[in-house]
C-alpha positions as CSV (number, residue, x, y, z in Angstrom):
1,M,16.2,-74.0,24.4
2,S,15.7,-77.4,22.9
3,I,16.3,-78.3,19.3
4,V,13.6,-80.5,17.7
5,I,14.2,-82.4,14.5
6,Q,11.1,-84.2,13.1
7,N,10.6,-86.5,10.1
8,L,13.8,-85.5,8.4
9,S,13.9,-87.3,4.9
10,K,16.3,-86.9,1.9
11,T,16.5,-89.1,-1.2
12,F,19.3,-88.3,-3.6
13,F,18.8,-89.0,-7.3
14,P,15.2,-90.1,-6.9
15,G,13.6,-92.1,-9.8
16,T,17.0,-93.1,-11.1
17,S,19.2,-96.1,-11.0
18,R,21.3,-94.1,-8.4
19,E,18.4,-93.5,-6.0
20,H,19.6,-93.3,-2.4
21,K,17.5,-92.8,0.7
22,A,19.9,-91.1,2.8
23,L,17.7,-90.0,5.6
24,K,14.4,-91.7,6.5
25,S,12.1,-89.8,8.8
26,V,14.7,-89.0,11.4
27,N,13.5,-87.7,14.7
28,L,15.7,-86.3,17.5
29,T,15.2,-83.8,20.4
30,I,18.4,-82.2,21.5
31,Q,18.3,-80.5,24.9
32,E,20.3,-77.4,25.7
33,G,23.7,-78.5,26.8
34,D,23.5,-82.0,25.1
35,F,26.7,-83.3,23.8
36,I,25.7,-86.2,21.6
37,T,28.1,-88.5,19.8
38,I,27.0,-90.2,16.6
39,V,28.4,-93.5,15.3
40,G,27.4,-95.8,12.4
41,G,28.9,-97.6,9.5
42,N,29.6,-96.1,6.0
43,G,26.5,-95.0,4.5
44,A,24.6,-94.7,7.8
45,G,23.6,-91.1,7.0
46,K,25.8,-89.5,9.7
47,S,27.3,-86.7,7.6
48,T,24.1,-86.3,5.6
49,F,22.3,-85.7,8.8
50,L,24.6,-82.9,9.9
51,N,24.5,-81.5,6.3
52,A,20.7,-81.3,6.6
53,I,20.9,-79.5,9.9
54,A,23.5,-77.0,8.4
55,G,21.2,-76.3,5.4
56,N,23.5,-77.8,2.7
57,F,20.7,-79.0,0.6
58,A,16.8,-78.9,0.5
59,L,14.9,-81.5,2.5
60,D,12.3,-83.7,0.9
61,E,10.2,-83.3,4.1
62,G,10.7,-82.6,7.8
63,T,11.2,-79.8,10.3
64,I,14.1,-78.3,12.3
65,S,13.2,-76.1,15.1
66,F,15.4,-74.1,17.4
67,G,13.0,-73.2,20.2
68,D,10.0,-71.6,18.5
69,K,11.9,-70.9,15.3
70,Q,11.8,-73.3,12.4
71,I,14.9,-73.1,10.2
72,E,14.5,-75.8,7.5
73,Q,13.6,-73.2,4.9
74,T,16.5,-70.9,5.7
75,A,19.7,-70.7,3.7
76,D,22.9,-72.3,5.0
77,Y,24.5,-68.9,5.4
78,E,21.6,-67.6,7.5
79,R,22.0,-70.6,9.7
80,A,25.6,-69.9,10.2
81,A,24.6,-67.1,12.6
82,Y,23.8,-69.8,15.3
83,I,25.2,-73.1,13.9
84,S,29.0,-73.6,13.7
85,R,30.8,-76.6,12.2
86,V,34.2,-78.2,12.3
87,F,34.9,-80.5,9.4
88,Q,37.0,-83.6,9.1
89,D,39.3,-81.9,6.5
90,P,41.7,-79.5,8.3
91,M,41.7,-77.5,5.0
92,Q,38.1,-76.6,5.4
93,G,36.8,-73.9,7.7
94,T,39.6,-71.5,7.6
95,A,41.0,-69.0,5.0
96,P,44.4,-70.4,4.0
97,R,46.0,-67.1,2.7
98,M,45.1,-65.2,5.9
99,T,47.1,-65.4,9.0
100,V,46.1,-67.1,12.2
101,A,45.3,-63.8,13.9
102,E,43.3,-62.7,10.9
103,N,41.2,-65.8,10.9
104,L,40.6,-65.6,14.6
105,A,39.6,-62.0,14.2
106,L,37.1,-62.8,11.6
107,A,35.4,-65.3,13.8
108,N,35.6,-62.9,16.8
109,R,33.8,-60.2,14.8
110,R,31.1,-62.5,13.4
111,G,27.9,-60.8,13.4
112,Q,29.3,-57.3,13.8
113,K,28.9,-54.6,11.1
114,R,32.1,-53.8,9.3
115,S,32.9,-52.2,6.0
116,L,36.8,-53.0,6.0
117,F,38.7,-55.6,7.8
118,K,40.8,-54.0,10.3
119,T,44.2,-55.3,11.7
120,S,43.8,-56.9,15.1
121,S,44.6,-54.5,18.0
122,K,47.3,-55.3,20.6
123,E,44.6,-56.3,23.1
124,E,43.1,-58.7,20.6
125,L,46.3,-60.3,19.7
126,E,47.0,-60.8,23.5
127,Q,43.5,-62.3,23.6
128,F,44.4,-64.7,20.7
129,E,47.7,-65.6,22.3
130,A,46.1,-66.5,25.6
131,L,43.5,-68.6,23.6
132,V,45.9,-70.7,21.6
133,A,48.7,-71.2,24.3
134,P,47.0,-73.8,26.2
135,L,46.7,-76.1,23.1
136,G,50.4,-76.8,23.4
137,L,50.9,-76.7,19.7
138,G,53.2,-73.6,19.5
139,L,50.4,-71.4,17.9
140,E,51.1,-68.5,20.2
141,D,54.3,-68.0,18.2
142,R,52.6,-68.2,14.9
143,L,49.8,-65.8,15.0
144,H,51.1,-63.9,12.0
145,T,51.7,-67.0,9.9
146,E,49.4,-67.9,7.0
147,I,46.9,-70.7,8.1
148,G,47.8,-72.7,5.0
149,L,51.4,-73.1,6.2
150,L,50.3,-74.9,9.5
151,S,50.0,-78.6,10.2
152,G,46.7,-80.4,10.1
153,G,46.5,-80.5,13.8
154,Q,47.3,-76.8,14.2
155,R,44.8,-75.8,11.6
156,Q,42.0,-78.0,13.2
157,A,42.6,-76.5,16.5
158,I,42.2,-73.0,15.0
159,S,39.0,-74.3,13.3
160,L,37.7,-75.4,16.7
161,L,38.5,-72.1,18.3
162,M,36.9,-70.1,15.5
163,A,33.7,-72.2,15.6
164,T,33.3,-71.9,19.4
165,M,34.6,-68.3,19.9
166,N,31.2,-66.7,20.0
167,A,29.2,-69.7,21.6
168,P,27.0,-71.0,18.8
169,Q,23.6,-72.4,19.6
170,L,24.6,-75.7,18.0
171,L,28.1,-77.0,17.4
172,L,28.5,-79.6,14.5
173,L,31.6,-81.7,14.7
174,D,32.1,-83.9,11.6
175,E,34.8,-86.4,12.4
176,H,36.9,-83.4,13.2
177,T,39.9,-85.6,14.6
178,A,39.8,-88.3,11.9
179,A,42.5,-86.8,9.8
180,L,45.0,-86.2,12.7
181,D,47.7,-88.3,14.3
182,P,46.8,-90.1,17.6
183,K,48.6,-87.6,19.8
184,T,47.1,-84.5,18.2
185,Q,43.6,-86.3,18.2
186,R,43.8,-86.6,22.0
187,K,44.7,-82.9,22.3
188,I,41.9,-81.7,20.1
189,M,39.4,-84.0,21.8
190,Q,40.5,-82.6,25.2
191,K,40.2,-79.1,24.0
192,T,36.7,-79.9,22.5
193,Q,35.4,-81.3,25.8
194,E,36.8,-78.4,27.7
195,T,35.3,-75.9,25.5
196,I,31.9,-77.5,25.3
197,E,31.8,-77.7,29.2
198,E,33.1,-74.1,29.8
199,K,30.7,-72.5,27.4
200,N,27.8,-75.0,28.1
201,L,27.5,-75.6,24.3
202,T,25.1,-77.9,22.6
203,A,27.0,-80.3,20.2
204,L,26.6,-83.2,17.8
205,M,29.9,-85.1,17.1
206,I,30.3,-87.8,14.5
207,T,33.2,-90.2,15.2
208,H,34.4,-93.6,14.0
209,N,36.3,-93.9,17.3
210,L,34.1,-96.1,19.5
211,S,36.2,-95.2,22.6
212,D,35.6,-91.4,22.0
213,A,31.9,-92.0,21.3
214,I,31.6,-93.7,24.7
215,H,33.9,-91.5,26.7
216,F,32.8,-88.0,25.5
217,G,29.4,-86.5,25.6
218,N,26.2,-87.3,27.6
219,R,24.3,-89.1,24.9
220,L,25.1,-91.5,22.0
221,I,23.1,-92.3,19.0
222,V,23.6,-95.1,16.5
223,M,22.6,-94.4,12.9
224,H,22.1,-97.1,10.3
225,R,20.8,-96.8,6.7
226,G,19.5,-93.2,7.2
227,E,17.8,-93.9,10.6
228,I,18.5,-93.5,14.1
229,V,18.3,-97.1,15.6
230,R,19.6,-96.4,19.2
231,D,19.7,-93.5,21.5
232,F,21.7,-94.2,24.6
233,A,20.9,-91.9,27.5
234,K,23.7,-90.7,29.9
235,E,23.3,-93.8,32.3
236,E,23.1,-96.3,29.6
237,K,26.1,-94.8,27.8
238,A,28.2,-94.9,31.1
239,A,27.6,-98.7,31.3
240,L,28.3,-99.3,27.6
241,T,31.5,-100.9,26.5
242,E,33.3,-100.8,23.2
243,E,32.8,-104.4,22.6
244,E,29.0,-104.1,23.2
245,L,28.8,-101.1,20.8
246,F,30.8,-102.9,18.2
247,R,28.7,-106.0,18.4
248,L,25.6,-103.8,18.0
249,M,26.9,-102.2,14.8
250,N,28.1,-105.5,13.5
251,A,24.7,-107.1,14.1
252,L,23.1,-104.4,12.1
253,D,25.4,-104.9,9.2
254,E,24.9,-108.8,9.4
255,A,21.1,-108.3,9.3
256,D,21.4,-106.3,6.2
257,L,23.5,-109.1,4.4
258,Q,20.9,-111.7,5.5
259,G,18.1,-109.5,4.1
260,E,19.8,-109.1,0.6
C-alpha cells in the first residue's frame, strides 16, 4: 500500500502580520517499506509536515491517501489507529504515572475492546522483559517502575517500542534522538533501524544529524521554506556525503539571504 500526499498546504495566522506559509503544495509518494529521512533548516516545515500527516490541524488544501482511503478529513485520534509517532521530547508519548509494564500493555492492547485496565499477566510480563532486554538500558529490571522516574533515553526507548508494537501503517519519528546523549542516540537509532527492518515498517524520520540522514533509510528528502526541494533515491543517497548535503542546505539559506 502506497501513501500519496498531494498539494499539502498550510498557512498559519493568514491575513495578519504573523502570516507564515508553513507548507506550500507539498507532494510526496511513499511506497510500502520506505524509510525516508527528512532534513532542512529551522522553519523548513519538517515538523509541520509530520503534524499535518498526524492530523494535528486542519489543512488549507491537499489530500493524504493511504491506499484508496483519504484521511485528511479524519481526526487525529482516528488516524492513531494506523499512524504511530515518537516525539523529540522523551516526556511525550507515555503516561508518566504508569509503570513501564502498564505503558507497554496499553500499547499491546491498542485496538482491543476493554472495559477496565487489567494487570499484565505473567506471560505478558515475560514478553515485555524479552522486548526491552536487548536495548541494554536495564529496563528488564524496571518493568514495575513508573515511566516518569526513568532517564530520557530509557523513556524514549519505551516510546519507540510502544509505537511499533502493533506494526503501524506509518511510523513518524520527529527528531526522536535529539534530546539524548550520543551513546544513547546510537542505541536508539540502532533499535529503530532493526525494528523497521524486522517489521517492514514504512517510516518518516526528521533529523538534524546529517550522518544519520544519510546512513539510515532508503530515501532522503530536503525541505526548505515549506517545500520539498530534493528527493534522493536509494542510489543517489548511497553516493551522498555529509559535506555535499551540508553545502546543498547552506546554498538554499544563502539564496534566501540574497533574495531579501
